[in-house]
N, C-alpha and C positions, 0 to 999 in steps of 0.2 A: 403109422402114416399109410403104408401098404392098402389098410383095409380103406380109409379115406380115399385113396387115389382108385382103388378098383370100384368103389361106388359112383366116383365123380364120372359120369357118361358123357359128359358135354366137352371134353380135353380128349386131343388125340390119344389112340389107344396105344401105340407104339413110339419109340425113340426119346422116351422120357430120360433127359440126364439131369434134372433138379425140380425138385417137387416139395415146397413149403408152405403146408398151410397152416394158417393160424385162425385165433379168433377174429373173424372179421375179415380174413384176406386170403389170398392165394399167390404165391409168386410159382413160376414153374418156366422150365425151357426144356425146350423139345427139339432133336435133331431131325429135320424135314425137308424135303427138296421143295423148289419154289414152286411146282407143280400141285403137291401136297398141301402145300400153305395155302394156294389158292382155292382149292378145291375145298378145305375143310372152313375157310373165311364163309365161301360163298354157300356152303351148306347148313351153317350152323343157324340154329332154329332162332337165336335172338336178334337175329338181323343186323350183323356188323356193318359198319359203313366207315369211308376214310375218316381218319380221326386227325382233329386239330392238332394234336400233339401238346394240348395246355399241361396235361402232368406227365411228360415222357422225362422230364429231367428227374425225377423222383423214381420212375420206374427204371431209368437206366443206371442209376446210381445203386438201385438194390439189385438188380438182376446182371450188372456188368458188362453191358454194350452201351455203343453210342451211334448217332446216326443211321437208324436202320433204313431199308429200301422202301419198306412199305410199314403203314400203321392203320389199322384199324379199332374200332371200339363200339360198343354199343351208345344209345341215348345213355345218359346220366338218368337213374329213377330218380324219385321226390325225396327218398332217403338216402341219396347220394352211392348209391351202388354202381358201379360201371364194369364191364370186362374190357380192357386193353391188350391188344395182340401187335407185336412188332414182328417183324422177319429181317435178318441181316444174316450173309453168308452160312446159309445152310440150317440157320437156328430160328425157331419161334420162341419169342417169348412173352409170357404171359403172366397180366397182373388181374386179379378178379378183387375188388374191393366189394364187400356185399351191402356195405352201409356207409 
């Protein structure tokens, strides 16, 4: 798992408290300040935009959070892939579905 995490350059480099890769999906959580979260979102190369929270219930259940203060996502790709990130109480929750 550490090798997968080290090779994944599109996630925060520090603060990881949960990292669960599987075939086709990545769930992760990071301890992060609001300013760090805003900077990470604004600088992400995939162009994160405010998220309509359509799949949030699944992510909330899987990652153990509710009612985030911020939610961003990429546009869903033609194969269903999407990166979704949420922020609440000093934690960033990440859900990445590759297909």
